[in-house]
C-alpha positions, 0 to 999 in steps of 0.5 A, a space after each residue: 556722504 548721505 545726510 543722516 536720517 533724523 530720529 525723533 524721541 520723547 524720552 531722556 536717559 540717565 546712567 549712573 556711570 560711577 560713584 563713591 556715595 554711601 550713607 557711611 560716607 556721611 556718618 564718618 564725616 559727621 562723627 570726626 568732629 567728636 571722635 577724630 580718626 576713630 570715627 571710622 571704627 563705628 562703621 566696621 565693627 558690626 554687621 551692616 545688614 542688621 538694621 536693628 543693631 543699636 549702631 544701625 539705629 544710631 546711624 539712622 538717628 544721626 543722619 536724620 538729625 543732620 538733615 533735620 537741623 540742616 548740617 549739610 557738609 557731611 553729605 558733601 563727602 560723596 560723589 556721583 557721575 551721571 551720563 545724561 541724554 536729553 534735549 538742549 533746553 533741558 541742559 540750559 535749565 540744568 546748568 543753573 545748578 552750579 554749587 557742587 556740580 561739574 559738567 562736560 557736554 558734547 561739543 558742536 565745535 568739535 564733532 558733527 551733531 547727530 539729527 536726534 530731536 525731541 518731540 513731546 509724547 502723547 502724555 505730555 501736557 501741552 496747554 498752560 492755564 493761569 498766570 505766571 507762578 500760579 499756572 497749571 498744565 492740561 493735556 490739550 486736544 488731539 488737534 493740538 498734539 497733532 499740530 505740535 508733532 507736525 510743526 516740530 518735525 518739519 522745523 527740525 528737518 528744515 534746520 538740519 538740512 540747513 546745517 548739513 548744507 553749510 557743512 557740505 559747503 565747508 562752513 565751520 561746525 561752530 558756525 553751522 550749528 547756529 541754525 540748530 534748535 534747542 530740541 536737539 539732543 545733547 549728552 553730558 557728564 554731570 557730577 555732584 554730591 548728595 547735598 547738591 543733588 538734594 537741592 536739585 531734586 527739591 527744585 526740579 521734581 514734584 513729590 507728595 512729601 515736599 513741604 515747599 511746592 515746586 513747578 518744574 518743566 516736565 522734561 527736566 523733572 524726568 531727568 531728576 526722577 531718574 537720578 533720584 531712583 539711582 541715588 535712593 539705592 545708593 544711600 537709603 538712610 539719607 534718602 529716607 531722611 530727605 523725604 521725612 524732612 520735607 525734601 529740603 536740602 540741608 
């Protein structure tokens, strides 16, 4: 069989594939402590589109109170599953997040990995200035961008040729994959609840409303931004309270 032609990308993709995540999930979980089984009644006895209904105002107030005073467990009664395509080095950072997360990643032991590789785009800042913990990134020169693209593409081609040569010689996939770089794209299903997602976003995105600054690598921030966009549509009250209270997970 002919060797697949390499593909070079500078993006990430995030797809929300399923969810049970609504503000109502947080509300009935919180109210069970005082109302017992009746906690669900207050969610279904009024028009949910009426944002000025007294119950709507109470709902906003309760979610804001839970967020502000760090009562986090009601936010765990939600679930979101994302299909994410990104370079392997992104997932090595991603999987530092363990509490409230479940992962399944495509396996280089069981399937031949496709030659899809990450190359920084022209808008990726390349130059690090300052010392650890206090550094910033600047754009870099055209020559630095051209060098980065040239050497990464050449390196990827050489690595994938070596991978294919070992496979053709009968070497096991789990051994042949050792020559592949962390710039290779992989895909995972990542499942989380709203509380664990908020913790992720607090660390892996930058935002003007954040009271604690974060300095994420840009590529994982791109994943975080896409997940945040999906979550904001599912749970608008929770999302507003998250931003109003400094983007700190409860």
